[in-house]
C-alpha positions in Angstrom: -42.8 -89.5 -112.0 -39.4 -87.9 -111.6 -39.4 -84.7 -109.6 -36.8 -81.9 -109.3 -36.5 -78.3 -108.0 -38.2 -75.8 -110.3 -35.1 -73.6 -110.4 -33.0 -76.5 -111.6 -35.4 -77.5 -114.3 -35.5 -73.9 -115.6 -31.8 -74.2 -116.5 -32.4 -77.1 -118.9 -33.9 -77.4 -122.4 -37.6 -78.3 -121.9 -37.5 -80.7 -124.8 -34.5 -82.7 -123.4 -36.2 -82.7 -120.0 -39.5 -84.0 -121.4 -37.7 -86.8 -123.3 -35.8 -88.0 -120.3 -38.8 -87.7 -117.9 -41.2 -89.5 -120.2 -38.7 -92.3 -120.8 -38.2 -92.6 -117.1 -41.9 -92.6 -116.5 -42.4 -95.5 -119.0 -40.3 -97.8 -116.8 -41.1 -96.3 -113.3 -42.7 -99.0 -111.2 -45.2 -96.4 -109.8 -46.5 -95.4 -113.2 -50.1 -96.6 -113.9 -50.4 -99.1 -116.8 -52.1 -96.3 -118.9 -48.8 -94.6 -119.3 -46.6 -97.7 -119.4 -45.3 -99.3 -122.7 -47.8 -101.5 -124.6 -46.9 -105.1 -124.8 -47.5 -105.4 -128.6 -47.1 -103.2 -131.6 -48.6 -103.9 -135.1 -45.6 -106.1 -136.1 -46.1 -108.2 -133.0 -49.8 -108.5 -133.7 -48.9 -109.7 -137.2 -46.7 -112.4 -135.7 -49.6 -113.3 -133.5 -51.9 -113.5 -136.5 -49.5 -116.1 -138.0 -49.6 -118.2 -134.9 -53.4 -118.1 -134.4 -54.2 -118.6 -138.1 -52.1 -121.8 -137.9 -54.1 -123.0 -134.9 -57.3 -122.0 -136.6 -56.5 -124.1 -139.7 -56.3 -127.2 -137.4 -59.2 -126.4 -135.1 -62.2 -124.0 -135.8 -62.4 -123.1 -132.1 -59.4 -120.8 -132.6 -61.2 -118.8 -135.2 -62.8 -116.5 -132.7 -59.4 -115.7 -131.3 -58.2 -114.9 -134.8 -61.1 -112.5 -135.2 -60.0 -110.8 -132.0 -56.5 -110.4 -133.3 -57.8 -109.0 -136.6 -60.0 -106.5 -134.7 -57.0 -105.4 -132.6 -54.9 -104.9 -135.8 -57.7 -102.8 -137.3 -58.0 -100.8 -134.1 -54.3 -100.0 -134.1 -54.3 -99.2 -137.8 -57.0 -96.6 -137.6 -56.7 -95.5 -134.0 -53.2 -94.4 -133.3 -49.8 -93.3 -134.6 -48.6 -96.7 -135.9 -50.3 -96.2 -139.3 -48.0 -93.2 -140.0 -45.0 -95.5 -139.7 -46.1 -97.9 -142.5 -45.5 -97.5 -146.2 -48.6 -97.4 -148.5 -48.1 -101.0 -149.5 -47.6 -102.2 -145.9 -50.7 -100.3 -144.9 -52.8 -102.0 -147.6 -51.5 -105.4 -146.7 -52.2 -104.9 -143.0 -55.6 -103.7 -143.8 -56.3 -106.8 -145.9 -55.0 -109.0 -143.0 -57.4 -107.2 -140.6 -60.5 -107.7 -142.8 -59.9 -111.0 -144.6 -62.4 -113.8 -144.0 -60.0 -116.4 -145.1 -57.9 -118.0 -142.4 -55.3 -119.2 -144.9 -55.0 -115.7 -146.4 -54.6 -114.0 -143.1 -51.8 -116.5 -142.2 -50.1 -116.3 -145.6 -50.2 -112.5 -145.9 -48.9 -112.1 -142.3 -46.1 -114.5 -142.8 -45.0 -112.8 -146.1 -45.0 -109.4 -144.5 -42.7 -110.7 -141.8 -40.4 -112.4 -144.2 -40.1 -109.1 -146.1 -38.6 -107.4 -143.0 -41.7 -105.6 -141.8 -40.6 -105.7 -138.1 -37.2 -104.3 -138.8 -38.5 -101.5 -141.0 -41.2 -100.5 -138.5 -38.6 -100.3 -135.7 -36.2 -98.3 -137.9 -38.9 -95.8 -138.9 -40.0 -95.3 -135.3 -36.4 -94.6 -134.3 -35.9 -92.2 -137.2 -39.2 -90.4 -136.4 -38.0 -89.8 -132.8 -34.7 -88.4 -134.1 -36.6 -86.1 -136.4 -38.9 -84.9 -133.6 -35.8 -84.0 -131.5 -34.5 -81.9 -134.4 -37.9 -80.2 -135.0 -38.4 -79.3 -131.4 -39.9 -81.7 -128.8 -41.4 -78.9 -126.7 -43.8 -78.0 -129.6 -44.7 -81.7 -130.4 -45.1 -83.3 -127.0 -48.0 -85.5 -128.0 -46.3 -86.9 -131.1 -43.1 -87.4 -129.1 -45.1 -89.2 -126.4 -46.7 -91.6 -128.9 -43.4 -92.5 -130.6 -41.6 -92.9 -127.3 -44.3 -95.3 -126.1 -43.9 -97.4 -129.2 -40.1 -97.5 -128.8 -40.7 -98.2 -125.1 -42.7 -101.3 -126.1 -39.7 -102.6 -128.0 -37.4 -101.9 -125.1 -39.9 -103.6 -122.7 -40.1 -106.7 -124.8 -36.3 -106.9 -125.0 -36.1 -107.0 -121.2 -35.3 -103.3 -120.4 -36.4 -102.0 -117.0 -35.7 -99.0 -114.7 -32.3 -100.4 -113.7 -31.1 -99.7 -117.3 -31.8 -96.0 -117.0 -30.3 -95.1 -113.6 -28.5 -92.1 -115.1 -31.7 -90.5 -116.3 -31.2 -87.4 -114.1 -28.1 -86.3 -116.1 -30.0 -86.2 -119.4 -31.9 -82.8 -119.1 -28.6 -81.0 -119.3 -27.9 -82.5 -122.7 -29.2 -81.6 -126.2 -32.4 -83.3 -127.3 -30.6 -85.4 -129.9 -28.1 -86.6 -127.2 -31.1 -87.8 -125.1 -32.5 -89.6 -128.1 -29.1 -91.4 -128.6 -29.1 -92.3 -124.9 -32.6 -93.9 -125.3 -31.9 -95.8 -128.5 -28.5 -97.0 -127.6 -29.8 -98.5 -124.3 -32.1 -101.0 -126.2 -30.2 -104.2 -127.0 -30.3 -104.9 -130.8 -28.5 -108.2 -131.0 -27.7 -111.2 -128.8 -24.5 -111.5 -126.9 -22.7 -114.4 -125.3 -22.9 -114.7 -121.5 -20.9 -117.1 -119.3 -23.7 -118.1 -116.9 -23.5 -120.0 -113.6 -26.5 -121.5 -111.9 -26.8 -123.2 -108.6 -28.6 -126.6 -108.1 -29.5 -128.0 -104.7 -28.2 -131.5 -104.5 -28.6 -134.4 -102.0 -26.8 -137.7 -101.6 -23.6 -138.5 -103.6 -25.3 -140.9 -106.0 -27.9 -138.2 -106.7 -25.1 -135.7 -107.4 -23.4 -138.1 -109.9 -26.7 -138.6 -111.7 -27.4 -134.8 -112.0 -23.9 -134.1 -113.3 -24.1 -136.9 -115.9 -27.5 -135.8 -117.2 -26.5 -132.1 -117.5 -23.2 -133.0 -119.3 -25.4 -134.2 -122.2 -26.5 -130.6 -122.6 -23.0 -129.2 -122.4 -23.6 -127.9 -118.9 -20.5 -128.5 -116.7 -19.6 -128.1 -113.0 -18.2 -124.7 -112.0 -15.6 -124.2 -109.2 -17.2 -123.0 -106.0 -13.9 -121.0 -105.4 -14.7 -118.5 -108.2 -14.7 -115.0 -106.5 -18.3 -113.8 -106.1 -20.0 -117.2 -105.7 -21.8 -117.7 -102.5 -24.7 -119.9 -101.5 -25.8 -121.4 -98.2 -26.8 -125.1 -98.1 -26.0 -128.0 -100.3 -25.7 -126.2 -103.7 -23.5 -127.1 -106.6 -22.6 -124.7 -109.4 -23.1 -125.4 -113.1 -21.9 -123.2 -116.0 -22.6 -122.8 -119.7 -22.2 -120.0 -122.3 -25.6 -118.8 -123.5 -26.6 -116.3 -126.1 -29.3 -113.7 -125.2 -30.1 -110.0 -125.4 -29.5 -109.4 -121.7 -27.7 -111.2 -118.8 -30.9 -112.1 -116.9 -32.4 -113.6 -120.0 -29.4 -115.8 -120.5 -29.5 -116.9 -116.9 -33.2 -117.7 -117.1 -32.6 -119.7 -120.3 -30.0 -121.8 -118.6 -32.3 -122.2 -115.5 -35.1 -123.5 -117.8 -32.7 -125.8 -119.7 -31.4 -127.3 -116.4 -34.9 -127.7 -115.0 -36.1 -129.5 -118.1 -33.2 -132.0 -117.8 -33.8 -132.5 -114.1 -37.6 -133.0 -114.8 -36.6 -136.0 -117.0 -34.3 -137.4 -114.4 -37.0 -137.0 -111.7 -39.5 -138.8 -114.0 -37.3 -141.8 -114.5 -36.2 -141.9 -110.8 -39.7 -141.2 -109.6 -38.3 -138.8 -107.1 -38.5 -135.1 -106.2 -36.8 -132.8 -108.8 -33.9 -130.9 -107.3 -34.4 -127.1 -106.8 -32.7 -124.6 -109.1 -31.9 -121.3 -107.5 -33.7 -118.2 -108.9 -30.6 -116.0 -108.8 -27.5 -116.8 -110.7 -24.1 -115.3 -111.7 -22.5 -113.9 -114.8 -18.8 -114.9 -115.0 -16.4 -112.4 -116.6 -13.2 -114.6 -116.4 -12.0 -113.2 -113.1 -15.1 -113.1 -110.8 -18.8 -113.7 -110.8 -21.6 -111.0 -110.6 -24.9 -112.1 -109.0 -28.0 -111.4 -111.1 -31.7 -112.2 -110.7 -32.5 -114.7 -113.4 -36.2 -113.9 -113.4 -37.9 -110.9 -115.0 -39.3 -108.4 -112.4 -42.9 -109.1 -111.6 -45.8 -107.2 -109.9 -43.9 -103.9 -110.5 -47.1 -101.8 -110.5 -48.7 -103.6 -107.5 -47.6 -102.3 -104.1 -48.6 -103.0 -100.5 -51.4 -100.8 -99.3 -50.4 -98.5 -96.4 -53.5 -99.5 -94.5 -53.3 -103.2 -95.5 -53.9 -104.5 -91.9 -57.1 -102.3 -91.5 -58.4 -103.3 -94.9 -57.7 -107.0 -94.3 -59.5 -106.7 -90.9 -62.6 -105.2 -92.5 -62.7 -107.8 -95.3 -62.2 -110.6 -92.8 -65.1 -109.4 -90.7 -67.4 -109.0 -93.7 -66.6 -112.4 -95.1 -66.7 -114.3 -91.9 -70.5 -113.9 -91.5 -71.3 -115.0 -95.0 -72.3 -118.3 -96.4 -72.2 -119.6 -99.9 -69.1 -117.5 -100.7 -67.1 -120.5 -102.0 -66.2 -118.7 -105.3 -64.6 -115.8 -103.4 -62.8 -118.1 -101.0 -61.4 -120.2 -103.8 -60.4 -117.1 -105.8 -58.4 -115.8 -102.8 -56.8 -119.2 -102.2 -55.8 -119.5 -105.9 -54.5 -115.9 -105.8 -52.4 -116.8 -102.8 -51.0 -119.9 -104.6 -50.1 -117.6 -107.6 -48.2 -115.3 -105.4 -46.2 -118.2 -104.0 -45.6 -119.8 -107.4 -42.0 -119.7 -108.7 -42.8 -120.4 -112.3 -44.6 -117.7 -114.4 -46.7 -120.3 -116.3 -48.0 -121.8 -113.0 -48.7 -118.3 -111.8 -50.8 -117.5 -114.9 -52.8 -120.7 -114.7 -53.6 -120.1 -111.0 -54.6 -116.5 -111.6 -56.9 -117.4 -114.5 -58.5 -120.1 -112.3 -59.1 -117.5 -109.7 -60.8 -115.3 -112.3 -63.0 -118.1 -113.5 -64.1 -118.7 -109.9 -65.3 -115.1 -109.6 -66.7 -115.2 -113.1 -69.1 -118.0 -112.0 -71.0 -115.2 -110.1 -71.7 -113.4 -113.4 -74.2 -114.3 -116.1 -73.0 -115.1 -119.5 -72.5 -117.8 -122.2 -68.9 -118.7 -122.6 -66.1 -118.5 -120.1 -64.5 -115.5 -121.8 -67.9 -113.7 -121.9 -68.3 -114.0 -118.2 -64.7 -113.0 -117.5 -65.2 -109.9 -119.6 -68.5 -109.0 -117.8 -66.7 -109.4 -114.5 -63.5 -107.5 -115.2 -64.2 -104.9 -117.9 -66.7 -102.8 -116.0 -64.6 -102.5 -112.9 -61.2 -101.9 -114.6 -62.7 -99.5 -117.1 -64.6 -97.5 -114.6 -61.5 -97.2 -112.3 -59.5 -95.7 -115.2 -60.6 -92.1 -114.6 -59.9 -92.4 -110.9 -56.5 -94.0 -111.6 -55.4 -91.1 -113.9 -56.6 -88.4 -111.5 -55.1 -90.1 -108.5 -51.7 -90.4 -110.3 -51.9 -86.7 -111.2 -52.8 -85.7 -107.6 -49.9 -87.8 -106.2 -47.4 -86.1 -108.5 -48.8 -82.7 -107.8 -48.2 -83.5 -104.1 -44.6 -84.5 -104.8 -44.1 -81.4 -106.9 -45.2 -79.2 -104.1 -43.1 -81.2 -101.6 -40.0 -80.8 -103.9 -40.7 -77.0 -104.2 -41.6 -75.5 -100.8 -41.0 -72.0 -102.3 -44.2 -72.3 -104.4 -46.7 -69.9 -102.9 -49.5 -72.1 -101.5 -52.1 -69.3 -101.7 -51.8 -69.4 -105.5 -52.9 -73.1 -105.7 -56.4 -73.3 -107.1 -57.6 -76.0 -104.6 -57.4 -76.6 -100.9 -54.5 -78.8 -99.7 -54.7 -81.5 -97.1 -52.2 -82.3 -94.4 -48.6 -82.2 -95.6 -49.6 -80.7 -98.9 -51.8 -83.7 -99.8 -53.8 -83.3 -103.0 -57.2 -85.0 -103.3 -58.0 -86.4 -106.8 -61.6 -85.1 -106.7 -60.2 -81.6 -106.4 -58.3 -82.1 -109.7 -61.4 -83.4 -111.4 -63.4 -80.3 -110.6 -60.7 -78.2 -112.3 -59.7 -80.2 -115.4 -63.4 -80.6 -116.3 -63.7 -76.9 -116.9 -63.6 -75.2 -120.3 -60.5 -73.4 -121.7 -59.9 -70.1 -120.1 -61.2 -71.0 -116.6 -59.2 -69.2 -113.9 -58.6 -72.2 -111.7 -57.5 -74.3 -114.8 -55.0 -71.6 -115.8 -53.7 -71.5 -112.3 -53.2 -75.3 -112.2 -51.2 -75.1 -115.5 -49.2 -72.2 -114.2 -48.4 -74.3 -111.1 -46.8 -77.0 -113.2 -45.3 -74.9 -116.0 -41.6 -75.6 -114.9 -42.2 -79.4 -115.1 -42.7 -80.4 -118.8 -44.1 -83.8 -118.2 -46.4 -82.9 -115.3 -47.7 -79.9 -117.3 -48.3 -82.3 -120.3 -50.2 -84.7 -118.0 -52.4 -81.9 -116.7 -53.1 -80.7 -120.3 -53.8 -84.3 -121.5 -56.2 -84.9 -118.6 -58.0 -81.6 -119.3 -58.4 -82.5 -123.0 -60.7 -85.5 -122.2 -62.1 -84.4 -118.9 -63.5 -81.1 -120.2 -65.4 -82.9 -122.9 -67.8 -85.7 -121.7 -68.1 -87.2 -125.2 -64.3 -87.4 -125.5 -64.1 -89.0 -122.1 -66.7 -91.6 -123.1 -64.9 -92.4 -126.4 -61.6 -92.9 -124.5 -63.4 -95.1 -122.0 -64.9 -97.2 -124.7 -61.5 -97.5 -126.5 -59.9 -98.6 -123.3 -62.5 -101.2 -122.6 -62.2 -102.5 -126.2 -58.4 -102.9 -125.7 -59.0 -104.6 -122.4 -61.3 -107.2 -124.0 -58.7 -107.9 -126.7 -56.0 -108.4 -124.0 -58.2 -110.6 -121.9 -58.7 -112.8 -125.0 -54.9 -112.9 -125.4 -54.4 -114.0 -121.8 -57.1 -116.6 -122.2 -55.4 -117.8 -125.4 -52.1 -118.1 -123.6 -53.6 -120.0 -120.8 -55.4 -122.5 -123.1 -52.2 -123.1 -125.2 -50.4 -123.8 -121.9 -53.0 -126.1 -120.4 -54.3 -127.9 -123.5 -51.3 -127.9 -125.8 -48.2 -127.5 -123.6 -47.2 -124.4 -125.5 -45.8 -121.5 -123.5 -46.2 -118.0 -125.0 -43.0 -115.9 -124.9 -45.2 -113.2 -123.2 -46.3 -115.4 -120.2 -44.4 -113.4 -117.6 -46.0 -110.1 -118.8 -49.4 -111.6 -119.3 -49.3 -113.0 -115.8 -48.4 -109.6 -114.4 -51.3 -107.9 -116.3 -53.8 -110.6 -115.1 -52.5 -110.1 -111.6 -53.3 -106.4 -111.9 -56.8 -107.0 -113.2 -57.6 -109.7 -110.6 -56.3 -107.5 -107.7 -58.5 -104.6 -108.8 -61.5 -106.8 -109.1 -61.0 -108.6 -105.8 -60.5 -105.2 -104.1 -63.9 -103.9 -105.4 -65.7 -107.1 -104.5 -64.4 -107.1 -100.9 -65.1 -103.4 -100.6 -68.7 -104.0 -101.5 -69.0 -106.7 -98.8 -68.3 -104.0 -96.2 -71.5 -102.1 -97.2 -73.7 -104.2 -95.1 -74.3 -107.6 -93.4 -76.6 -108.8 -96.2 -74.3 -108.0 -99.1 -72.8 -110.9 -101.1 -70.1 -111.1 -103.7 -72.7 -111.1 -106.4 -74.3 -108.0 -105.0 -70.9 -106.3 -104.9 -70.2 -107.1 -108.5 -73.6 -105.8 -109.5 -73.0 -102.6 -107.6 -69.8 -101.7 -109.3 -71.2 -102.7 -112.7 -74.1 -100.4 -112.2 -71.7 -97.5 -111.3 -69.9 -98.2 -114.6 -73.1 -98.3 -116.6 -74.4 -95.1 -115.1 -71.2 -93.2 -115.9 -71.0 -94.7 -119.4 -74.6 -93.8 -120.3 -74.6 -90.4 -118.7 -71.4 -89.3 -120.4 -73.2 -89.8 -123.7 -76.7 -88.6 -122.9 -76.7 -86.5 -119.7 -73.3 -85.5 -118.5 -74.8 -82.7 -116.4 -76.3 -85.4 -114.1 -72.8 -86.7 -113.1 -71.4 -85.8 -109.8 -67.9 -86.2 -108.3 -68.9 -89.3 -106.3 -69.7 -91.1 -109.5 -66.0 -91.4 -110.4 -64.4 -92.6 -107.2 -64.8 -95.9 -105.2 -63.8 -94.3 -101.9 -65.5 -91.6 -99.9 -64.7 -88.1 -101.3 -65.3 -84.6 -100.2 -68.5 -83.0 -101.8 -69.6 -86.3 -103.5 -72.7 -84.5 -104.8 -70.8 -81.7 -106.5 -71.6 -81.5 -110.3 -68.6 -82.3 -112.6 -70.0 -80.4 -115.6 
């Protein structure tokens, strides 16, 4: 989250500041996935329904996947802001798509809706709604603005936008809200452009070089002069160029990389030899010089090295070394390592899913996807509360660090060394009812930071009501199940049909996040005692999840601070409600 001095923020319009800060947060690599853009909106789910319905018409095994897509469409239609962006007719058709028992009808209705311009109208309505909110006053409609911004952020995310596209965000709070909206909307590419792309290929002997040049020429890919200013590459690299149409420069470069790699794969097949390597980074040529660009989309953005990585690795190594029969864990770690080394996103996804299946063998269940869900959903869902509170605590720490003039004695919780804020302290405050003195003090502490205050208020809305917290946890788990089904579907299409989903890079990132969280909990459990196994560890975290889930509905007064955090906390037995 973007921080600034309180006295500077007071000079600006709070609506403009909130818009700029929330848009920055959507693409900040340190933002938890809860507050990042969703991968798919309703129009994208309708596109998915067309694809899966077509598969289901040919093979009944895909029908359960179609049911999952229909359930997700229904959940979006009745559980969020997207319904308000649909016309009455569109709403009725989408409802019919989500409930129809006929595979053919689902496919036909979905296809017709898309042919009639549903995706374009949905996007335009969302953009107009954001503009209307800016006129009406963002400060008074933060929740509505957040929901619409997140939808528009999903569109920007799918079109390849990232934090580098918004490096001038800190100049926006000084502008009028409508100006900030224009900055947001104009940054999203709406149509393809032509890019003159240059890609480097590692070449060997002269006869090999001649063969590569000849094959690539059939695709209109020609040699580029190595003397073009800006080109530089160590080793035996040759430069090839072609004009490619795409939304963004890195997408054009990646498309050319893939095209070259496909041609070289054919050459390698007929020559029965190693396929030459294509460099990840390429160049965009503007007629005078070349600018270097990373051709691949950024990956693992919300996964960062642990500060105590060496210590944690040492503990895990010690715990695992004395165990026998832990082949599933060892194989999962090996496949995880191969995924990290993989250059292709498709290979990364396949290895990550194989690692998940290894761990899922330790869980009871019928089908593969059932075991995967029983493995991942309890751990990821249970960690959601800790994740939100920890994010809030970290940003409160940075807010205090940015504003040393804030009177520390007015802070409603004790601080750690260097103004550190413990997440369990935040939980004991945001779980209180409206009017609580400490809760009011926490809100007063953040009143000059519109986004941080909004995060505190949003956290209080669900943390002060156990039933609301349980509902949000259940909704989050349901969305996770749908997304795991989508990842499994993408993996099966890749392995069994050779079809690569356009969302493979993002799906691989998401699966990497889930696997990392699951592996961390399993290895943490192994440090509890010499006799603990991976299966025991999985059962331990599942039981924590079940306890919290049941108690939130039936006996919230029985829950204590320690029930919500995986690590040791201060006063673990302190009642939350």
